C-alpha positions, 0 to 999 in steps of 0.5 A: 500500500502506498503512503497516499492510500487509506485503510478503512477502520477495522469493524472492531474499532468502529464497534468499540467507538459505537459502544463508547457512544452508547455508554456515554449516551446512557450516562448523559440521559441521566441528566438530559431531557427525556426526549433526548433518548429517542434521538440518541437511539436514532443516531446510533442506528444511523451510525450502524447503517453507515458502518454497513454501507462502508463495509460494502453492504449495498442495498437500495432500501437500506440506503434509503432508510439510512438517508432518512435517518441522516435527514432527520438528524442533520436536517433543519431543526423543525418541529417533528412528530417523533412517535410518527417518525419512529413508527414509519422508520420501524415499519420500513425496517421491519419490511426491509428485514422481512423481504430482503436477504440481509439477514438469515432466515434460520438460526445457524447450526451450533457446533456441538 
């Protein structure tokens, strides 16, 4: 590898950083307004979808959900119906997982 090339972070490092984010978010929630909790969960989900995208998981509907989360978190600060937004995204994600090949349909065999 030449000095000008970059290497993507190992997924283990990104997961460690995500764990640190979740832990610090959990701590922050003790002193923050109750409404912050759902926003932190939305941001954590957004971060996971970015990690998947960066790892080459290419799926049009998954990318669309990730963009919807990006727009929500990084878009203009306007009044929003948070329960309705979460209901919509959860519904989309449920259908995505049910109708795609992104997850295994059966449990993997356990070596015994």
